All heavy atoms as TSV, in Angstrom:
chain	resi	resn	atom	element	x	y	z
A	1	MET	N	N	-89.818	170.166	84.971
A	1	MET	CA	C	-89.605	170.937	86.176
A	1	MET	C	C	-89.637	169.944	87.378
A	1	MET	O	O	-90.514	169.070	87.457
A	1	MET	CB	C	-90.827	171.884	86.330
A	1	MET	CG	C	-90.787	172.647	87.619
A	1	MET	SD	S	-91.940	173.905	87.740
A	1	MET	CE	C	-93.189	172.987	88.561
A	2	LEU	N	N	-88.795	170.072	88.198
A	2	LEU	CA	C	-88.613	169.249	89.320
A	2	LEU	C	C	-88.631	170.215	90.720
A	2	LEU	O	O	-87.899	171.188	90.741
A	2	LEU	CB	C	-87.362	168.431	89.437
A	2	LEU	CG	C	-87.150	167.369	90.556
A	2	LEU	CD1	C	-88.065	166.348	90.542
A	2	LEU	CD2	C	-85.685	166.928	90.434
A	3	ARG	N	N	-89.624	169.849	91.637
A	3	ARG	CA	C	-89.669	170.661	92.789
A	3	ARG	C	C	-89.018	169.863	93.991
A	3	ARG	O	O	-89.398	168.757	94.250
A	3	ARG	CB	C	-91.127	170.952	93.106
A	3	ARG	CG	C	-91.780	171.839	92.080
A	3	ARG	CD	C	-93.312	171.960	92.280
A	3	ARG	NE	N	-93.910	170.748	92.551
A	3	ARG	CZ	C	-94.687	170.462	93.670
A	3	ARG	NH1	N	-94.761	171.418	94.658
A	3	ARG	NH2	N	-95.196	169.372	93.849
A	4	VAL	N	N	-88.040	170.390	94.620
A	4	VAL	CA	C	-87.375	169.821	95.734
A	4	VAL	C	C	-87.473	170.593	96.968
A	4	VAL	O	O	-86.973	171.682	96.959
A	4	VAL	CB	C	-85.851	169.486	95.374
A	4	VAL	CG1	C	-85.147	168.896	96.437
A	4	VAL	CG2	C	-85.683	168.784	94.045
A	5	ALA	N	N	-87.859	169.952	98.021
A	5	ALA	CA	C	-87.989	170.619	99.382
A	5	ALA	C	C	-86.749	170.254	100.043
A	5	ALA	O	O	-86.300	169.056	100.068
A	5	ALA	CB	C	-89.208	170.038	100.182
A	6	ILE	N	N	-86.107	171.220	100.714
A	6	ILE	CA	C	-84.923	170.978	101.516
A	6	ILE	C	C	-85.197	171.340	102.928
A	6	ILE	O	O	-85.389	172.530	103.217
A	6	ILE	CB	C	-83.667	171.715	101.010
A	6	ILE	CG1	C	-83.348	171.344	99.509
A	6	ILE	CG2	C	-82.463	171.436	101.923
A	6	ILE	CD1	C	-82.291	172.119	98.935
A	7	SER	N	N	-85.325	170.373	103.810
A	7	SER	CA	C	-85.615	170.672	105.213
A	7	SER	C	C	-84.245	171.181	105.947
A	7	SER	O	O	-83.381	170.420	105.901
A	7	SER	CB	C	-86.137	169.456	105.921
A	7	SER	OG	O	-86.423	169.626	107.220
A	8	ALA	N	N	-84.325	172.457	106.388
A	8	ALA	CA	C	-83.090	172.981	106.880
A	8	ALA	C	C	-83.292	173.226	108.354
A	8	ALA	O	O	-84.361	173.411	108.901
A	8	ALA	CB	C	-82.856	174.258	106.271
A	9	GLU	N	N	-82.213	173.156	109.154
A	9	GLU	CA	C	-82.243	173.312	110.530
A	9	GLU	C	C	-82.471	174.777	111.066
A	9	GLU	O	O	-83.269	174.946	111.924
A	9	GLU	CB	C	-80.830	172.923	111.129
A	9	GLU	CG	C	-80.823	172.952	112.668
A	9	GLU	CD	C	-79.537	172.455	113.165
A	9	GLU	OE1	O	-78.599	172.111	112.488
A	9	GLU	OE2	O	-79.466	172.531	114.416
A	10	GLY	N	N	-82.042	175.734	110.360
A	10	GLY	CA	C	-82.247	177.076	110.772
A	10	GLY	C	C	-82.003	178.118	109.758
A	10	GLY	O	O	-81.942	177.868	108.525
A	11	SER	N	N	-81.849	179.415	110.164
A	11	SER	CA	C	-81.709	180.432	109.162
A	11	SER	C	C	-80.468	180.393	108.422
A	11	SER	O	O	-80.525	180.865	107.239
A	11	SER	CB	C	-81.864	181.824	109.963
A	11	SER	OG	O	-80.814	181.896	110.997
A	12	THR	N	N	-79.365	179.955	108.941
A	12	THR	CA	C	-78.093	179.883	108.160
A	12	THR	C	C	-78.304	178.959	106.970
A	12	THR	O	O	-77.859	179.276	105.854
A	12	THR	CB	C	-76.919	179.480	109.100
A	12	THR	OG1	O	-76.806	180.370	110.099
A	12	THR	CG2	C	-75.621	179.389	108.285
A	13	GLU	N	N	-78.766	177.759	107.279
A	13	GLU	CA	C	-79.016	176.759	106.152
A	13	GLU	C	C	-80.033	177.288	105.134
A	13	GLU	O	O	-79.933	177.108	104.051
A	13	GLU	CB	C	-79.538	175.527	106.822
A	13	GLU	CG	C	-78.360	174.721	107.635
A	13	GLU	CD	C	-78.315	175.199	109.094
A	13	GLU	OE1	O	-79.038	176.096	109.427
A	13	GLU	OE2	O	-77.404	174.794	109.733
A	14	ARG	N	N	-81.040	177.960	105.662
A	14	ARG	CA	C	-82.081	178.521	104.764
A	14	ARG	C	C	-81.499	179.552	103.797
A	14	ARG	O	O	-81.784	179.577	102.633
A	14	ARG	CB	C	-83.232	179.113	105.545
A	14	ARG	CG	C	-84.370	179.628	104.681
A	14	ARG	CD	C	-85.471	180.351	105.538
A	14	ARG	NE	N	-84.936	181.559	105.942
A	14	ARG	CZ	C	-84.905	181.911	107.279
A	14	ARG	NH1	N	-85.350	181.181	108.208
A	14	ARG	NH2	N	-84.332	183.099	107.660
A	15	GLU	N	N	-80.599	180.336	104.381
A	15	GLU	CA	C	-79.972	181.468	103.538
A	15	GLU	C	C	-79.053	180.802	102.478
A	15	GLU	O	O	-78.944	181.258	101.404
A	15	GLU	CB	C	-79.244	182.408	104.494
A	15	GLU	CG	C	-78.489	183.509	103.815
A	15	GLU	CD	C	-79.537	184.440	103.007
A	15	GLU	OE1	O	-80.552	184.623	103.614
A	15	GLU	OE2	O	-79.203	184.909	102.041
A	16	PHE	N	N	-78.323	179.653	102.903
A	16	PHE	CA	C	-77.418	178.975	101.940
A	16	PHE	C	C	-78.369	178.427	100.798
A	16	PHE	O	O	-77.952	178.551	99.595
A	16	PHE	CB	C	-76.680	177.983	102.716
A	16	PHE	CG	C	-75.858	177.033	101.673
A	16	PHE	CD1	C	-74.720	177.497	101.266
A	16	PHE	CD2	C	-76.388	175.785	101.402
A	16	PHE	CE1	C	-73.917	176.668	100.328
A	16	PHE	CE2	C	-75.650	175.005	100.460
A	16	PHE	CZ	C	-74.386	175.411	100.024
A	17	ILE	N	N	-79.396	177.861	101.149
A	17	ILE	CA	C	-80.289	177.241	100.126
A	17	ILE	C	C	-80.724	178.372	99.161
A	17	ILE	O	O	-80.706	178.211	97.920
A	17	ILE	CB	C	-81.407	176.525	100.723
A	17	ILE	CG1	C	-80.950	175.289	101.479
A	17	ILE	CG2	C	-82.494	176.098	99.590
A	17	ILE	CD1	C	-81.985	174.721	102.487
A	18	SER	N	N	-81.225	179.535	99.713
A	18	SER	CA	C	-81.717	180.603	98.946
A	18	SER	C	C	-80.737	181.239	98.128
A	18	SER	O	O	-80.978	181.612	96.913
A	18	SER	CB	C	-82.413	181.613	99.841
A	18	SER	OG	O	-83.482	180.997	100.513
A	19	SER	N	N	-79.497	181.477	98.621
A	19	SER	CA	C	-78.472	182.325	97.916
A	19	SER	C	C	-77.565	181.471	97.031
A	19	SER	O	O	-77.126	181.974	96.017
A	19	SER	CB	C	-77.733	183.179	98.917
A	19	SER	OG	O	-76.933	182.363	99.680
A	20	VAL	N	N	-77.356	180.249	97.233
A	20	VAL	CA	C	-76.434	179.381	96.574
A	20	VAL	C	C	-77.122	178.300	95.668
A	20	VAL	O	O	-76.924	178.318	94.486
A	20	VAL	CB	C	-75.362	178.764	97.534
A	20	VAL	CG1	C	-74.435	177.847	96.623
A	20	VAL	CG2	C	-74.610	179.832	98.153
A	21	LEU	N	N	-77.996	177.605	96.375
A	21	LEU	CA	C	-78.591	176.380	95.668
A	21	LEU	C	C	-79.719	176.766	94.713
A	21	LEU	O	O	-79.809	176.270	93.592
A	21	LEU	CB	C	-79.046	175.340	96.650
A	21	LEU	CG	C	-77.995	174.760	97.593
A	21	LEU	CD1	C	-78.705	173.751	98.521
A	21	LEU	CD2	C	-76.924	174.136	96.788
A	22	GLN	N	N	-80.607	177.718	95.133
A	22	GLN	CA	C	-81.688	178.149	94.216
A	22	GLN	C	C	-81.141	178.646	92.954
A	22	GLN	O	O	-81.592	178.178	91.829
A	22	GLN	CB	C	-82.643	179.146	94.863
A	22	GLN	CG	C	-83.664	178.481	95.798
A	22	GLN	CD	C	-84.503	179.508	96.484
A	22	GLN	OE1	O	-84.174	180.691	96.665
A	22	GLN	NE2	N	-85.710	178.971	96.940
A	23	PRO	N	N	-80.203	179.680	92.871
A	23	PRO	CA	C	-79.766	180.091	91.539
A	23	PRO	C	C	-79.121	179.094	90.660
A	23	PRO	O	O	-79.389	179.067	89.555
A	23	PRO	CB	C	-78.750	181.234	91.954
A	23	PRO	CG	C	-79.137	181.711	93.380
A	23	PRO	CD	C	-79.736	180.415	93.989
A	24	TYR	N	N	-78.363	178.252	91.291
A	24	TYR	CA	C	-77.683	177.104	90.600
A	24	TYR	C	C	-78.605	176.194	89.963
A	24	TYR	O	O	-78.595	175.912	88.827
A	24	TYR	CB	C	-76.729	176.411	91.516
A	24	TYR	CG	C	-75.994	175.215	90.755
A	24	TYR	CD1	C	-74.952	175.498	89.964
A	24	TYR	CD2	C	-76.425	173.996	90.894
A	24	TYR	CE1	C	-74.414	174.425	89.276
A	24	TYR	CE2	C	-75.811	172.920	90.347
A	24	TYR	CZ	C	-74.831	173.109	89.440
A	24	TYR	OH	O	-74.144	172.115	88.872
A	25	PHE	N	N	-79.672	175.690	90.727
A	25	PHE	CA	C	-80.444	174.661	90.154
A	25	PHE	C	C	-81.709	175.217	89.365
A	25	PHE	O	O	-82.184	174.513	88.503
A	25	PHE	CB	C	-81.074	173.866	91.406
A	25	PHE	CG	C	-80.191	172.862	91.902
A	25	PHE	CD1	C	-79.625	173.063	93.281
A	25	PHE	CD2	C	-79.714	171.773	91.150
A	25	PHE	CE1	C	-78.764	172.054	93.718
A	25	PHE	CE2	C	-78.880	170.799	91.661
A	25	PHE	CZ	C	-78.361	170.938	92.931
A	26	SER	N	N	-81.936	176.538	89.540
A	26	SER	CA	C	-83.099	177.071	88.675
A	26	SER	C	C	-82.672	176.952	87.234
A	26	SER	O	O	-83.611	176.888	86.307
A	26	SER	CB	C	-83.478	178.434	89.220
A	26	SER	OG	O	-82.455	179.283	88.965
A	27	ASP	N	N	-81.388	177.174	86.894
A	27	ASP	CA	C	-80.927	177.162	85.491
A	27	ASP	C	C	-81.107	175.758	84.861
A	27	ASP	O	O	-81.302	175.659	83.717
A	27	ASP	CB	C	-79.466	177.580	85.412
A	27	ASP	CG	C	-79.243	179.006	85.768
A	27	ASP	OD1	O	-80.239	179.811	85.731
A	27	ASP	OD2	O	-78.102	179.387	85.995
A	28	LYS	N	N	-81.250	174.783	85.785
A	28	LYS	CA	C	-81.395	173.381	85.274
A	28	LYS	C	C	-82.880	172.961	85.406
A	28	LYS	O	O	-83.182	171.735	85.309
A	28	LYS	CB	C	-80.520	172.494	86.096
A	28	LYS	CG	C	-79.049	172.853	85.842
A	28	LYS	CD	C	-78.232	172.242	86.876
A	28	LYS	CE	C	-76.749	172.540	86.725
A	28	LYS	NZ	N	-76.302	173.630	86.127
A	29	ASN	N	N	-83.778	173.884	85.604
A	29	ASN	CA	C	-85.213	173.701	85.696
A	29	ASN	C	C	-85.531	172.753	86.886
A	29	ASN	O	O	-86.420	171.960	86.948
A	29	ASN	CB	C	-85.758	172.965	84.448
A	29	ASN	CG	C	-87.190	173.383	84.239
A	29	ASN	OD1	O	-87.680	174.419	84.702
A	29	ASN	ND2	N	-87.845	172.611	83.510
A	30	ILE	N	N	-84.860	172.920	88.015
A	30	ILE	CA	C	-84.951	172.271	89.221
A	30	ILE	C	C	-85.152	173.368	90.255
A	30	ILE	O	O	-84.320	174.312	90.466
A	30	ILE	CB	C	-83.749	171.449	89.718
A	30	ILE	CG1	C	-83.577	170.288	88.670
A	30	ILE	CG2	C	-84.050	170.855	91.110
A	30	ILE	CD1	C	-82.209	169.486	88.900
A	31	PHE	N	N	-86.318	173.376	91.031
A	31	PHE	CA	C	-86.688	174.471	91.854
A	31	PHE	C	C	-86.591	173.940	93.283
A	31	PHE	O	O	-87.356	172.982	93.737
A	31	PHE	CB	C	-88.047	175.029	91.635
A	31	PHE	CG	C	-88.079	175.636	90.149
A	31	PHE	CD1	C	-88.503	174.795	89.050
A	31	PHE	CD2	C	-87.596	176.834	89.923
A	31	PHE	CE1	C	-88.407	175.346	87.776
A	31	PHE	CE2	C	-87.529	177.368	88.657
A	31	PHE	CZ	C	-88.061	176.603	87.576
A	32	VAL	N	N	-85.758	174.532	94.175
A	32	VAL	CA	C	-85.582	174.038	95.484
A	32	VAL	C	C	-86.249	175.068	96.441
A	32	VAL	O	O	-86.308	176.226	96.181
A	32	VAL	CB	C	-84.107	173.975	95.865
A	32	VAL	CG1	C	-83.365	172.924	95.059
A	32	VAL	CG2	C	-83.264	175.254	95.691
A	33	TYR	N	N	-86.853	174.521	97.450
A	33	TYR	CA	C	-87.521	175.303	98.492
A	33	TYR	C	C	-87.163	174.982	99.795
A	33	TYR	O	O	-87.220	173.897	100.327
A	33	TYR	CB	C	-89.111	174.987	98.341
A	33	TYR	CG	C	-89.697	175.297	97.031
A	33	TYR	CD1	C	-89.767	174.249	96.033
A	33	TYR	CD2	C	-90.114	176.488	96.623
A	33	TYR	CE1	C	-90.269	174.422	94.717
A	33	TYR	CE2	C	-90.612	176.717	95.310
A	33	TYR	CZ	C	-90.756	175.804	94.433
A	33	TYR	OH	O	-91.210	175.984	93.195
A	34	PRO	N	N	-86.631	176.046	100.504
A	34	PRO	CA	C	-86.103	175.756	101.943
A	34	PRO	C	C	-87.345	175.646	102.895
A	34	PRO	O	O	-88.197	176.337	102.759
A	34	PRO	CB	C	-85.234	176.960	102.312
A	34	PRO	CG	C	-85.777	178.016	101.317
A	34	PRO	CD	C	-86.207	177.365	100.154
A	35	VAL	N	N	-87.206	174.634	103.776
A	35	VAL	CA	C	-88.200	174.537	104.949
A	35	VAL	C	C	-87.508	174.631	106.158
A	35	VAL	O	O	-86.692	173.720	106.502
A	35	VAL	CB	C	-89.030	173.225	104.803
A	35	VAL	CG1	C	-90.011	173.026	105.798
A	35	VAL	CG2	C	-89.629	173.098	103.403
A	36	ASP	N	N	-87.627	175.754	106.872
A	36	ASP	CA	C	-86.881	176.106	108.160
A	36	ASP	C	C	-87.613	175.412	109.299
A	36	ASP	O	O	-88.680	175.634	109.590
A	36	ASP	CB	C	-86.833	177.557	108.231
A	36	ASP	CG	C	-85.784	178.001	109.305
A	36	ASP	OD1	O	-85.405	177.127	110.075
A	36	ASP	OD2	O	-85.563	179.183	109.435
A	37	LEU	N	N	-86.782	174.601	110.041
A	37	LEU	CA	C	-87.384	173.927	111.236
A	37	LEU	C	C	-87.072	174.728	112.552
A	37	LEU	O	O	-87.383	174.327	113.591
A	37	LEU	CB	C	-86.798	172.514	111.356
A	37	LEU	CG	C	-87.347	171.481	110.404
A	37	LEU	CD1	C	-86.688	170.118	110.691
A	37	LEU	CD2	C	-88.804	171.514	110.319
A	38	ARG	N	N	-86.491	175.978	112.325
A	38	ARG	CA	C	-86.210	176.875	113.376
A	38	ARG	C	C	-85.296	176.299	114.486
A	38	ARG	O	O	-85.501	176.461	115.736
A	38	ARG	CB	C	-87.440	177.421	113.971
A	38	ARG	CG	C	-88.463	177.845	112.895
A	38	ARG	CD	C	-88.843	179.236	113.250
A	38	ARG	NE	N	-89.986	179.689	112.398
A	38	ARG	CZ	C	-89.742	180.275	111.168
A	38	ARG	NH1	N	-88.553	180.353	110.649
A	38	ARG	NH2	N	-90.776	180.634	110.465
A	39	GLY	N	N	-84.265	175.483	114.242
A	39	GLY	CA	C	-83.248	175.158	115.087
A	39	GLY	C	C	-83.614	173.979	115.975
A	39	GLY	O	O	-84.788	173.473	116.004
A	40	ASN	N	N	-82.627	173.517	116.834
A	40	ASN	CA	C	-82.810	172.338	117.713
A	40	ASN	C	C	-83.503	171.128	117.106
A	40	ASN	O	O	-84.424	170.694	117.677
A	40	ASN	CB	C	-83.504	172.837	119.037
A	40	ASN	CG	C	-83.298	171.917	120.147
A	40	ASN	OD1	O	-82.469	171.076	120.179
A	40	ASN	ND2	N	-84.158	172.005	121.134
A	41	VAL	N	N	-82.981	170.751	116.048
A	41	VAL	CA	C	-83.647	169.652	115.186
A	41	VAL	C	C	-83.234	168.173	115.899
A	41	VAL	O	O	-82.118	168.016	116.256
A	41	VAL	CB	C	-83.183	169.585	113.763
A	41	VAL	CG1	C	-83.723	168.406	112.965
A	41	VAL	CG2	C	-83.685	170.961	113.133
A	42	SER	N	N	-84.243	167.458	116.026
A	42	SER	CA	C	-84.065	166.060	116.396
A	42	SER	C	C	-84.929	165.216	115.470
A	42	SER	O	O	-85.639	165.692	114.658
A	42	SER	CB	C	-84.554	165.858	117.826
A	42	SER	OG	O	-85.982	166.097	117.876
A	43	ILE	N	N	-84.727	163.901	115.569
A	43	ILE	CA	C	-85.368	162.933	114.701
A	43	ILE	C	C	-86.972	163.087	115.107
A	43	ILE	O	O	-87.745	163.124	114.070
A	43	ILE	CB	C	-84.980	161.496	115.029
A	43	ILE	CG1	C	-83.515	161.283	114.554
A	43	ILE	CG2	C	-85.854	160.531	114.298
A	43	ILE	CD1	C	-83.360	161.589	113.057
A	44	ASP	N	N	-87.325	163.212	116.264
A	44	ASP	CA	C	-88.670	163.361	116.623
A	44	ASP	C	C	-89.290	164.632	116.056
A	44	ASP	O	O	-90.521	164.702	115.735
A	44	ASP	CB	C	-88.849	163.399	118.202
A	44	ASP	CG	C	-88.389	162.026	118.787
A	44	ASP	OD1	O	-88.594	160.987	118.166
A	44	ASP	OD2	O	-88.010	162.114	119.910
A	45	LYS	N	N	-88.544	165.723	115.997
A	45	LYS	CA	C	-88.973	166.993	115.403
A	45	LYS	C	C	-89.145	166.890	113.835
A	45	LYS	O	O	-90.046	167.398	113.253
A	45	LYS	CB	C	-88.275	168.112	115.859
A	45	LYS	CG	C	-88.679	169.423	115.402
A	45	LYS	CD	C	-87.844	170.544	116.093
A	45	LYS	CE	C	-88.309	171.916	115.501
A	45	LYS	NZ	N	-87.520	172.979	116.134
A	46	ALA	N	N	-88.080	166.308	113.303
A	46	ALA	CA	C	-88.009	166.280	111.888
A	46	ALA	C	C	-88.927	165.368	111.093
A	46	ALA	O	O	-89.367	165.551	110.087
A	46	ALA	CB	C	-86.505	165.979	111.425
A	47	MET	N	N	-89.144	164.152	111.660
A	47	MET	CA	C	-89.911	163.098	110.952
A	47	MET	C	C	-91.355	163.513	110.494
A	47	MET	O	O	-91.682	163.311	109.424
A	47	MET	CB	C	-89.910	161.847	111.803
A	47	MET	CG	C	-88.650	161.125	111.772
A	47	MET	SD	S	-88.023	160.737	110.100
A	47	MET	CE	C	-89.343	159.627	109.533
A	48	PRO	N	N	-92.168	164.116	111.447
A	48	PRO	CA	C	-93.480	164.621	111.003
A	48	PRO	C	C	-93.431	165.646	109.921
A	48	PRO	O	O	-94.199	165.599	108.925
A	48	PRO	CB	C	-94.092	165.146	112.253
A	48	PRO	CG	C	-93.274	164.567	113.303
A	48	PRO	CD	C	-91.902	164.366	112.812
A	49	GLU	N	N	-92.444	166.479	109.912
A	49	GLU	CA	C	-92.315	167.435	108.966
A	49	GLU	C	C	-91.885	166.882	107.553
A	49	GLU	O	O	-92.447	167.246	106.523
A	49	GLU	CB	C	-91.274	168.561	109.235
A	49	GLU	CG	C	-91.137	169.649	108.348
A	49	GLU	CD	C	-92.439	170.559	108.250
A	49	GLU	OE1	O	-93.119	170.678	109.256
A	49	GLU	OE2	O	-92.717	171.090	107.150
A	50	LEU	N	N	-91.005	165.999	107.582
A	50	LEU	CA	C	-90.609	165.291	106.416
A	50	LEU	C	C	-91.733	164.493	105.785
A	50	LEU	O	O	-91.860	164.399	104.553
A	50	LEU	CB	C	-89.400	164.344	106.603
A	50	LEU	CG	C	-88.114	165.141	107.019
A	50	LEU	CD1	C	-87.014	164.105	107.435
A	50	LEU	CD2	C	-87.551	165.984	105.921
A	51	ASN	N	N	-92.518	163.750	106.543
A	51	ASN	CA	C	-93.633	163.029	106.014
A	51	ASN	C	C	-94.661	163.917	105.363
A	51	ASN	O	O	-95.166	163.626	104.283
A	51	ASN	CB	C	-94.273	162.284	107.154
A	51	ASN	CG	C	-93.511	161.130	107.616
A	51	ASN	OD1	O	-92.850	160.471	106.780
A	51	ASN	ND2	N	-93.642	160.762	108.839
A	52	LYS	N	N	-94.896	165.132	105.874
A	52	LYS	CA	C	-95.648	166.127	105.153
A	52	LYS	C	C	-95.143	166.616	103.906
A	52	LYS	O	O	-95.936	166.783	102.905
A	52	LYS	CB	C	-96.005	167.423	106.052
A	52	LYS	CG	C	-96.963	167.136	107.191
A	52	LYS	CD	C	-97.268	168.305	107.996
A	52	LYS	CE	C	-96.249	168.763	108.944
A	52	LYS	NZ	N	-96.596	169.885	109.750
A	53	LEU	N	N	-93.880	166.775	103.743
A	53	LEU	CA	C	-93.243	167.255	102.604
A	53	LEU	C	C	-93.296	166.329	101.483
A	53	LEU	O	O	-93.360	166.701	100.261
A	53	LEU	CB	C	-91.762	167.698	102.890
A	53	LEU	CG	C	-91.635	168.942	103.870
A	53	LEU	CD1	C	-90.126	169.128	104.088
A	53	LEU	CD2	C	-92.282	170.151	103.159
A	54	LEU	N	N	-93.215	164.936	101.850
A	54	LEU	CA	C	-93.193	163.954	100.842
A	54	LEU	C	C	-94.326	164.030	99.783
A	54	LEU	O	O	-94.228	163.620	98.676
A	54	LEU	CB	C	-93.067	162.525	101.513
A	54	LEU	CG	C	-91.758	162.182	102.072
A	54	LEU	CD1	C	-91.820	160.930	102.891
A	54	LEU	CD2	C	-90.724	162.151	101.089
A	55	TYR	N	N	-95.515	164.455	100.358
A	55	TYR	CA	C	-96.742	164.374	99.488
A	55	TYR	C	C	-96.810	165.685	98.670
A	55	TYR	O	O	-97.719	165.748	97.783
A	55	TYR	CB	C	-97.883	164.304	100.373
A	55	TYR	CG	C	-97.911	162.814	101.089
A	55	TYR	CD1	C	-97.539	162.683	102.412
A	55	TYR	CD2	C	-98.292	161.688	100.276
A	55	TYR	CE1	C	-97.479	161.478	102.960
A	55	TYR	CE2	C	-98.193	160.385	100.865
A	55	TYR	CZ	C	-97.830	160.312	102.238
A	55	TYR	OH	O	-97.777	159.080	102.753
A	56	ASN	N	N	-95.916	166.676	98.972
A	56	ASN	CA	C	-96.267	167.978	98.330
A	56	ASN	C	C	-95.070	168.292	97.311
A	56	ASN	O	O	-95.156	169.322	96.645
A	56	ASN	CB	C	-96.334	169.131	99.337
A	56	ASN	CG	C	-97.626	168.932	100.277
A	56	ASN	OD1	O	-98.667	168.626	99.696
A	56	ASN	ND2	N	-97.458	169.035	101.457
A	57	TYR	N	N	-93.982	167.580	97.266
A	57	TYR	CA	C	-92.801	167.888	96.426
A	57	TYR	C	C	-92.467	166.549	95.687
A	57	TYR	O	O	-92.740	165.492	96.124
A	57	TYR	CB	C	-91.647	168.463	97.277
A	57	TYR	CG	C	-91.942	169.742	97.838
A	57	TYR	CD1	C	-92.557	169.754	99.148
A	57	TYR	CD2	C	-91.644	170.877	97.161
A	57	TYR	CE1	C	-92.741	170.956	99.672
A	57	TYR	CE2	C	-91.952	172.161	97.704
A	57	TYR	CZ	C	-92.504	172.257	99.022
A	57	TYR	OH	O	-92.740	173.398	99.540
A	58	ASP	N	N	-91.699	166.797	94.626
A	58	ASP	CA	C	-91.238	165.670	93.832
A	58	ASP	C	C	-90.049	165.031	94.478
A	58	ASP	O	O	-89.856	163.827	94.382
A	58	ASP	CB	C	-90.740	166.157	92.387
A	58	ASP	CG	C	-91.884	166.757	91.685
A	58	ASP	OD1	O	-92.922	166.226	91.626
A	58	ASP	OD2	O	-91.583	167.917	91.074
A	59	ALA	N	N	-89.222	165.648	95.273
A	59	ALA	CA	C	-88.186	165.043	96.105
A	59	ALA	C	C	-87.956	165.931	97.254
A	59	ALA	O	O	-88.427	167.144	97.375
A	59	ALA	CB	C	-86.842	165.123	95.230
A	60	VAL	N	N	-87.432	165.226	98.397
A	60	VAL	CA	C	-87.228	165.903	99.665
A	60	VAL	C	C	-85.875	165.466	100.075
A	60	VAL	O	O	-85.432	164.242	100.014
A	60	VAL	CB	C	-88.282	165.348	100.691
A	60	VAL	CG1	C	-88.019	165.942	102.143
A	60	VAL	CG2	C	-89.712	165.717	100.204
A	61	THR	N	N	-85.022	166.414	100.722
A	61	THR	CA	C	-83.903	166.106	101.256
A	61	THR	C	C	-83.575	166.919	102.537
A	61	THR	O	O	-84.526	167.732	102.725
A	61	THR	CB	C	-82.701	166.376	100.257
A	61	THR	OG1	O	-81.500	165.842	100.836
A	61	THR	CG2	C	-82.566	167.790	99.900
A	62	THR	N	N	-82.557	166.862	103.180
A	62	THR	CA	C	-82.337	167.654	104.521
A	62	THR	C	C	-80.945	168.275	104.384
A	62	THR	O	O	-80.028	167.938	103.693
A	62	THR	CB	C	-82.309	166.577	105.667
A	62	THR	OG1	O	-81.269	165.644	105.526
A	62	THR	CG2	C	-83.689	165.872	105.834
A	63	LEU	N	N	-80.817	169.305	105.255
A	63	LEU	CA	C	-79.669	170.052	105.500
A	63	LEU	C	C	-79.459	170.411	106.992
A	63	LEU	O	O	-79.898	171.408	107.375
A	63	LEU	CB	C	-79.562	171.311	104.657
A	63	LEU	CG	C	-78.254	172.100	104.592
A	63	LEU	CD1	C	-77.075	171.208	104.229
A	63	LEU	CD2	C	-78.366	173.318	103.801
A	64	TYR	N	N	-78.895	169.365	107.695
A	64	TYR	CA	C	-78.934	169.371	109.191
A	64	TYR	C	C	-77.397	169.285	109.610
A	64	TYR	O	O	-76.707	168.448	108.906
A	64	TYR	CB	C	-79.750	168.386	109.936
A	64	TYR	CG	C	-81.137	168.273	109.557
A	64	TYR	CD1	C	-81.803	167.049	109.601
A	64	TYR	CD2	C	-81.935	169.451	109.293
A	64	TYR	CE1	C	-83.140	166.875	109.190
A	64	TYR	CE2	C	-83.287	169.358	108.930
A	64	TYR	CZ	C	-83.857	168.147	108.972
A	64	TYR	OH	O	-85.137	167.916	108.625
A	65	ASP	N	N	-77.057	169.959	110.663
A	65	ASP	CA	C	-75.702	169.682	111.176
A	65	ASP	C	C	-75.896	169.341	112.653
A	65	ASP	O	O	-75.777	170.103	113.647
A	65	ASP	CB	C	-74.764	170.855	111.084
A	65	ASP	CG	C	-75.330	172.204	111.684
A	65	ASP	OD1	O	-76.527	172.253	111.992
A	65	ASP	OD2	O	-74.575	173.058	111.757
A	66	PHE	N	N	-76.121	168.103	112.849
A	66	PHE	CA	C	-76.286	167.496	114.304
A	66	PHE	C	C	-75.147	167.621	115.003
A	66	PHE	O	O	-74.060	167.435	114.703
A	66	PHE	CB	C	-76.839	166.022	114.165
A	66	PHE	CG	C	-78.206	165.748	113.685
A	66	PHE	CD1	C	-78.449	165.251	112.511
A	66	PHE	CD2	C	-79.274	166.244	114.590
A	66	PHE	CE1	C	-79.703	165.037	112.084
A	66	PHE	CE2	C	-80.539	166.010	114.011
A	66	PHE	CZ	C	-80.836	165.374	112.844
């Protein structure tokens, strides 16, 4: 089992993770968790959140559209 946090910019990205990525990866024993930053993402806003996620998940990635 692999737990992956995906830091997402807002509700649209969170919905994509929940409806498309979660079902696809759960069959492969990979569990993805969306983390919604509630829009207006900047490096200064994302970095502290990403640092917290690194210690709680096996892998961390992002889904932002700057």
